[in-house]
N, C-alpha and C positions, 0 to 999 in steps of 0.2 A: 468743179468749182468747190472751194472749201466752204464748209458751213459757217454761218455766222457764229461768233463766239458767245460764250457766257461771259457777261460783264458784271463785275462786283464794284460798286462805288464805295470806297472806304478801305483802308488798310490798318484799321485798329484790330483789336483782339477778335472782333466779330468777323471782319472781312478776311483776315489772314487765316484764322482757324477754319473757317468754312472752306477756303481754297485748299488747305491741307487735307481736310476730310474728303473733299471732292476728288482730289488727285489720288487718294488711296483707292477710289472706286473707278476712276476714269482718267488714265494718264494722257489721253490724246486730244480730247475735245479742246479747241482753242479757248483760252482763258485770258481775260484782260482785267486788270485791277487799276482803278483810277483813284488818286489820292491828292489832297491839297497840300500835304506835307512832304517830307523827304522819302517816305516809303520804307523807313527802317522799322523792323518789327520789335516791339517792346511791350511790356505789360503795364497798361495805364494805371491799375490799382497801386502800383509801386510808387507813383508820384507823390502820394501823401506821406510816405515814410522814407523817401530817398535821402532826405536831409540827415536824418538820424544816423544812417549808415554811411554818410559821407560820399554818396554817389553823385558823379557828374552825369550829365545827359548821355555822354558816350558810354558810361558804365551801365546805363539802363538798357542800351540797345542789345537785344539778344542776337539778331541776325540783320545784317545791312541789306539794303534794297537790291544790290547786285546779286547777292547770294540767294535772296528770296526768289528772284526771277529764275535763277537756275534750278533751285529746288522744286519750284512749282511748274516749271516749263510754261511760264506765263509771260505776257507782256505787261509791264507796269509803267504807268504814266505818273511820275512824281510831280509835285508842284503844279498840278493840273486840276481843273474844276469842271464838273458837268454843269453846263449852263441851261440845258433843256432836255426833257424827255419827250420824244414824239411817239406816243403810245400807238397811234394808228399804223405808222410805218415801221414800228419796232426799231427805232433809232435813237441815239443820243447825240447831242452836240457838246463837244468838250473844247475847253481852251487850255492849251499847253503853254509852256514858256516860249514856244517857237511859232505856234500857229493855232488856227481853229479848224476843227474837223468834225465830220459826222460819221458815226460808226453804227452799223446795224448789229442787233443782238438777237439771239434765239431765246435767251432768258436773261433777265436783269435782276440783280440783287441790290437792294438798298441797305447798306451797312454804314449808315451815316452818323451813328453815334448820338451823343447828347451835347448840348452847348450850355454854357453857364447862363443862369438867369441874369438879366441886365443889372449892372451895378446901379443901385438906386440913386447914387449921388454923382453921376457922371457930369452933370452940369456944374458941380462945385469943384471937382478936381479930376485931373487925368492921372494922378499919381496913385495908381492901385494896380493890383495883380489879380488875374484869374488863372490859376495853375491847372490847365486842362489838357496840356500836351507837352511834348518834349521841348518845343520852342519856348513855351511859357516858362517852363521849369528852368531852362538855360538862362533866360533873361533875369529871373528872380535870383538864381544862385550867383550869378555874376555880380549882383548888387549887394549881396549879403555883407561883405566887409564894411559897407557904408551905413548899415542899419543900426541905429541906437535903440530903437523900439519898434515893435511891429504890432499892429492892430488887426485882429481877425474878425471878419464880419460873418457870423453864423456859427452855430454850435452843434452841427450835425457830425456825421462820421469824419468827413474830411477836415472840418474845422477843429475837432478835438485831436485828431492825429497830427495835424500841423502844429497846433499849440504844444502838444507833448514833445514833438521833435525839436522845435525851436528852443524850448527850455534847456535841452541838452547842449545847445550852442551858446548858452549864457546870454541870450537875447531876451530882454524884458518883453512880456506878451500881455496884451489886453484882448479880451474877447467881448464883443458886443452882440447880443442876441435878443430878438423879440420874444423868445421862448423863456419860460420860467426856469428851465434847467436844461443841461445838454442832453442830446439824443431824445428830445421830447417826443418825437414821432415813434420811437421804438421801445422805450423802456418806461416803467412806472417811476413815479417821483422819488421813491426811496433809493432806487439805484442811480437815477440821474443826479441826485444831490450828492450821493457818495462819490460818483465820478468827478463831479465838480470840486469836491473837497480834495480828492486825490491830486487833481491838477493844480488846485490852489496851493497845496503843500509844495508843489514844484515851482511856485512863483507866478502862476497865471492869475491875472486880475480879471474878475468877471463883472460885466455890466449886463445882468439879466433883465428881461422885460424892459428893454431900453432900445433906443435907436439914435442915430446921428441927426441932430437938428441942423448943424451948420459946420462947414469945413472952410478954413482959410489958411493961406500960407503963413508960416511963422519961421522966417529965416530959411534954413534947409529942412525944416520940419513942417508938419501939418498940425494946425490947432483944431481940435475937435470939441464941439459943444454938443452935449447929449440932451435929449428931451427931459431927462431926469434932473438936469441942472449940473451934472458932473462935467468937468472940463479937464482935458489933458492934451499933451503934445505927443506926436508919433512920427516915425520916419516914413511909414507907408501903411497901406491897408491891403490886406488880402481878402478878396470877396469869396466866401465859401458858403453862399446862400443856396446852393443846390444847382441841379442841372435840369434841363427840359429836353425832350426828344427833338432831334433836328428834323423838322418836317417841311421846311420851306420848299424844297425841290419837289416833294410829293404833292404839296398843295398846288404848286404851279402847273403840275401835270394832271390836275383834277383826280388824283388818287385820294381815296377816302382817308380823312384824318380826323381823329377826335383829340384825345390827349397826345397819342402817338400815331404812327402810321398803322392803320387798322389792317390786321392780317387774320386769316383763319387758322385752323389747326394744322394746315400744311405750310403756313407762313406765306401764303399768297395774298397779295393785296386785292383791292377791288378791281384792279386791271389785270387781265390774264397775262401770264408770262412774266409778271413783275412780283418780286418777293421782297420781304424786309425782315431783318432780325437784329438783335442786339438792343442797344439803348434807344434807338429811334422807333422801335416797333411796339405796338399795342396788341398783345396776344390774348385773344378771347376776353377782351375788356380790361386787361391790366398790363402795365409796363413793368417788366422785370429787369431792373438795371443792376444785375449782379452777375458774377462770373459763372456760377453753377448753372443757372437756366440758359445762359448763353451757350455753354458747351452742349447741353441737350439739344438746343435749336440747331447748332451747326451740324451735328451728326444726322439729325432727321432731314434737314434741308439738303445735305449732300446726297442722301439717298434719293430724294425727290428730283433733284437736278439730274441724277443719273437714271431717270426713267423708272424709279421704284418709289411711287408716292408713299410717303411715310408721315403720319401725323406726329406732332411733337407732344411729349408727355413732360409736364413740369411739376415735379414734386415740390413740397415746401422747401424754401431756401434759407438755411441758417446764415447769419451774418456775424462777422468777427470784428470787434474793435481792436485795432492794433495799437494799444497804449500799454506799455509794459508796467507802468505803475498801477494800472487798474484795468486789466484785460477783461473783455466781456464777450461772451458767446450767447447769441440770442436767435430765437425764431419768433419774431413779433406776430401777434394775432393780426388777422386781416383788418383793414380799415373798417370802421363802423361795426366791428364784431361786438356783440353784447355779451358781457360776462364779468368776472371778477378776478383780480389778482390774489393769489395766496402766497404767503411769504414764509421762508425758513431762513433764519439768520444766526450766524455764529460770529465769533471775533475774526474769523478768517474769510468770511464771504457771505453773500446773499444769494438765495435761490428764489426766484419768483415764477410761479406757474399760473397761467391764465386759463381758466375754465369757462366754457360758454354755459348757456342756461341749462343744458341737459347734462352738465358736469363732464363734458368731453374736453380733454386737453386740447387747447387751441393755440398755445404759444408758451414760450418760456424765456427767461433771461437768467444767465448764470455768471457769477463772479467768484473770484478767489478759489477756495478749496472745492466749491461746487462745480468748477469747470470739469472735474473728473467724471461728472455724470452726463456730459454732453452727448456721447454716443448713445447711451441708453435712452435719454429723453428724445433724441431725434428719431430713433427707431420707433418709439411709442407714438410720436407725432405722425410718422409716416403711416402707421396702422390706422390712426383715427382719421387721417385725411382721406383714406380710401372710401 
């Protein structure tokens, strides 16, 4: 009798990269992947810059579902959803386009990703986008020719990259943010305001420390009234107010959840034989929603699934803002870190170094000519993090 399979829920970067790493170590154990979308492999971080490069959803696909099945020697269920996890019997119930079935597992991996925060004005309008997958991107791109003006809600990484890309398509852009300057979570005010100015020079109109008070139809447009008293019309709104770990399925199965699905250093959840990684996971108290820690996690978990328990090591993660008019490379200090920023500034860029109370380097932000120092500073940060 064939052993129960290893099942991975999700075919994003986490799910598919884990499957690839696992197959390097174990070519034969039955492997099943279940996904709510078409199962094509693509890099989600490219969604926020695909417009600039003129890419369609088809262009973003690296490998289609059929080829992934062959490469991984796996069964893949596209357009299917896991409806329940039965932890006692080690089974899941899934709904496919054709039926409902229950499948046993020897180990289960939750690679469920993150979902957008709820659009805060959903009761006032349904005319908005949340670009979080290929289907979202396709729908938005198809409507681009009809857009006279786009409003972006949020000034984080995705909001800034989308604003930058849309200016290259000669579409007027307004950004509404409750924060005083873009990338407020990551960078000091001096650099945030410099980024804001660089995007303003491209035509982006900013409404900082502001929010929408009311939305109403205005012909083919939307009329927005802001709490500041400002008023303007727009074709549509893109909500880029951030993501939150997708934890609903885990909660329903009584798997421990705090901000994300809680896992230990082996990426195992509070329930034996169930693991989590990627944007849905909270690893040793933190959610690390970037590519670099994800790759570390997939390699470690592949070993663990192959009967070689391996704890994950997560070095500090640098972040890159992909805005050609003002690129930024940063290693933000940890939240609630106590310390001070020190600045060096030239006409060609700004370097900001964050030192904690004992004068240890705990973070940095580089722009312009100072980008050349990114490898040196990252190496230094790695040493001080040990």
